[in-house]
C-alpha positions as CSV (number, residue, x, y, z in Angstrom):
1,M,83.5,239.1,-48.9
2,R,82.3,239.5,-45.3
3,R,83.5,242.4,-43.2
4,S,87.0,242.2,-41.9
5,D,85.8,241.7,-38.3
6,E,84.0,238.5,-39.1
7,A,85.6,235.0,-38.8
8,L,84.5,231.5,-40.0
9,I,85.2,228.8,-37.4
10,V,85.2,225.3,-38.9
11,I,84.8,222.6,-36.2
12,D,86.4,219.2,-36.4
13,I,85.8,218.0,-40.0
14,Q,88.1,215.0,-39.4
15,N,88.2,211.5,-40.7
16,D,86.9,209.9,-37.5
17,F,83.8,212.1,-37.5
18,C,83.0,211.4,-41.2
19,P,81.5,208.2,-42.6
20,G,83.8,205.2,-42.0
21,G,85.4,206.9,-39.0
22,A,85.5,205.7,-35.4
23,L,82.9,208.2,-34.3
24,A,81.1,208.9,-37.6
25,V,78.4,211.5,-37.7
26,T,75.7,210.6,-40.2
27,D,76.3,212.4,-43.5
28,G,79.2,214.2,-41.9
29,A,81.1,214.6,-45.2
30,A,78.1,216.0,-47.0
31,I,78.7,219.4,-45.5
32,I,82.2,219.8,-46.9
33,P,81.4,221.4,-50.3
34,Q,79.3,224.1,-48.5
35,V,82.0,224.7,-45.9
36,N,84.7,224.9,-48.6
37,A,82.7,227.5,-50.5
38,L,82.1,229.6,-47.3
39,M,85.8,229.9,-46.7
40,D,86.1,232.3,-49.7
41,E,83.7,234.7,-48.0
42,F,85.8,235.3,-44.9
43,A,89.2,237.0,-44.4
44,C,89.7,235.1,-41.2
45,V,89.3,231.3,-41.2
46,V,90.0,229.0,-38.2
47,L,89.9,225.2,-38.2
48,T,89.6,223.2,-35.0
49,Q,91.0,219.6,-34.6
50,D,90.1,217.1,-32.0
51,W,93.6,215.9,-30.8
52,H,93.5,213.2,-28.1
53,P,96.3,211.2,-26.5
54,A,95.6,207.4,-26.5
55,D,95.1,207.4,-22.7
56,H,92.4,210.1,-22.8
57,T,89.9,209.8,-20.0
58,S,87.0,210.4,-22.3
59,F,87.6,207.0,-24.1
60,A,85.4,204.2,-22.8
61,A,88.3,201.8,-23.5
62,N,90.3,203.5,-20.7
63,H,87.5,202.6,-18.2
64,P,87.4,198.8,-17.8
65,G,83.8,197.5,-18.1
66,A,82.5,200.9,-19.3
67,E,80.2,201.1,-22.4
68,A,80.7,203.6,-25.1
69,F,78.2,206.5,-24.9
70,S,77.6,205.9,-21.1
71,V,78.1,208.9,-18.8
72,I,80.5,209.2,-15.8
73,E,81.2,212.0,-13.4
74,M,84.5,213.7,-13.8
75,P,85.9,216.5,-11.5
76,Y,84.6,219.0,-14.1
77,G,81.1,217.4,-14.4
78,P,79.3,214.7,-16.5
79,Q,81.4,213.2,-19.2
80,V,80.2,211.0,-22.1
81,L,82.5,208.1,-22.7
82,W,83.3,207.9,-26.4
83,P,84.9,205.2,-28.7
84,V,88.6,205.8,-29.2
85,H,88.8,208.6,-31.8
86,C,91.0,211.4,-33.2
87,V,94.2,210.0,-31.6
88,Q,97.1,212.3,-32.0
89,G,99.0,211.7,-35.3
90,G,96.6,209.0,-36.4
91,S,94.7,209.0,-39.7
92,G,91.4,209.4,-37.9
93,A,92.6,212.7,-36.5
94,A,93.5,214.1,-39.9
95,F,91.2,216.5,-41.7
96,H,89.0,214.9,-44.3
97,S,90.8,215.0,-47.6
98,D,88.0,216.9,-49.3
99,L,88.2,219.8,-46.8
100,R,90.2,222.8,-47.9
101,S,92.7,223.5,-45.1
102,D,94.9,226.0,-47.0
103,P,92.6,229.0,-46.4
104,A,92.8,228.6,-42.6
105,Q,95.2,231.0,-40.8
106,L,94.9,229.1,-37.6
107,V,94.4,225.5,-36.5
108,V,93.2,225.0,-32.9
109,R,93.9,221.6,-31.5
110,K,91.8,220.6,-28.5
111,G,91.3,217.7,-26.1
112,F,95.1,217.1,-25.9
113,R,95.1,217.0,-22.1
114,S,94.5,213.4,-21.1
115,G,92.5,214.3,-18.0
116,I,89.9,216.6,-19.5
117,D,87.8,216.6,-22.6
118,S,87.3,219.7,-24.8
119,Y,84.3,220.1,-27.0
120,S,84.4,223.9,-27.3
121,A,86.9,225.7,-29.5
122,F,87.3,228.2,-26.7
123,F,87.5,226.3,-23.4
124,E,88.1,222.8,-22.0
125,N,85.0,221.1,-20.5
126,D,85.7,222.7,-17.2
127,H,84.5,225.9,-19.0
128,S,87.5,227.8,-17.6
129,T,90.8,226.5,-19.2
130,P,91.2,228.5,-22.4
131,T,92.4,227.2,-25.7
132,G,93.8,230.5,-26.8
133,L,91.3,231.1,-29.6
134,E,89.7,234.1,-27.9
135,G,93.0,235.9,-27.7
136,Y,93.7,235.2,-31.4
137,L,90.4,236.5,-32.5
138,R,90.7,239.6,-30.4
139,A,94.1,240.3,-31.8
140,R,92.7,240.0,-35.3
141,G,89.9,242.5,-34.4
142,I,87.2,239.9,-34.8
143,T,83.8,240.7,-33.2
144,S,81.6,238.3,-35.1
145,V,81.9,234.5,-35.7
146,T,80.1,232.0,-37.9
147,L,80.3,228.4,-36.9
148,V,80.0,225.2,-39.1
149,G,81.2,221.6,-38.7
150,L,80.9,218.5,-36.6
151,A,79.2,217.5,-34.4
152,L,76.4,220.1,-34.2
153,D,75.1,219.0,-30.8
154,F,78.5,218.8,-29.1
155,C,81.6,220.7,-30.3
156,V,79.8,223.2,-32.6
157,A,77.1,224.1,-30.0
158,Y,79.6,224.3,-27.1
159,S,81.8,226.6,-29.2
160,A,78.8,228.8,-30.2
161,I,77.7,229.2,-26.6
162,D,81.1,230.0,-25.3
163,A,81.7,232.5,-28.1
164,A,78.4,234.3,-27.2
165,R,79.4,234.2,-23.5
166,L,82.6,235.9,-24.4
167,G,80.7,238.7,-26.2
168,F,81.1,237.8,-29.8
169,S,78.2,238.0,-32.2
170,V,77.5,234.4,-33.1
171,T,75.8,232.7,-36.1
172,L,75.5,229.0,-36.2
173,L,74.8,227.6,-39.7
174,A,73.0,224.4,-38.8
175,G,72.7,223.4,-42.5
176,A,76.5,223.3,-42.7
177,C,76.6,221.0,-39.6
178,R,75.6,217.5,-38.8
179,A,74.6,216.1,-35.3
180,I,75.1,212.9,-33.4
181,D,71.7,213.4,-31.6
182,L,72.4,211.2,-28.6
183,N,69.2,210.8,-26.6
184,G,67.9,214.2,-27.4
185,T,71.2,216.1,-27.4
186,L,70.3,218.0,-30.6
187,A,67.1,219.6,-29.2
188,E,68.9,220.4,-26.0
189,A,71.9,222.0,-27.9
190,K,69.5,224.2,-30.0
191,A,67.6,225.3,-26.9
192,N,70.9,226.2,-25.1
193,C,72.2,228.0,-28.1
194,L,69.1,230.1,-28.5
195,A,69.1,230.9,-24.7
196,A,72.7,232.1,-25.0
197,G,71.8,234.5,-27.8
198,V,73.2,232.5,-30.7
199,N,71.7,233.2,-34.1
200,W,70.7,229.6,-35.2
201,V,70.2,229.5,-38.9
202,A,68.6,226.3,-40.2
């Protein structure tokens, strides 16, 4: 077991991000056995879940004429427009059936506000509206977090950078993640993580 002040944060291993899903990450389900095994090492396990209303502004379908994966400006900055995914209560939003969810003490649902996306487990994309995860971890006495999951270059990296910014010691296990890599986003995410002080483990 790891020390009691260490937590494992498992990001968005949901049907829509796995093969066959609406926003599938290549080989996304391949990390599940490794992630499941890691859960036994940590006394604190948190799962995150993308949880969008159908009218979410990050969906290209809600912008007539817009193409998926194009970028628009929102009040909080640039926003990639995604295919409809992880709609609240839908099968695509459910955790992958192979993922162990019982060891988790907390599930953080993010992206549920229709007007703002939320990649990070800690903040909405305005980088200021909190999800509540920081408070939970502080109350548990957590000082160090390890991150795994999907997608590496978006939700995992954003979560890692925010955790480091909040003063947690952060390890990102890239081998237990998979990336979308949209026009160089993986290289950019790695550079940003390293600059933030994240321990990026291949």
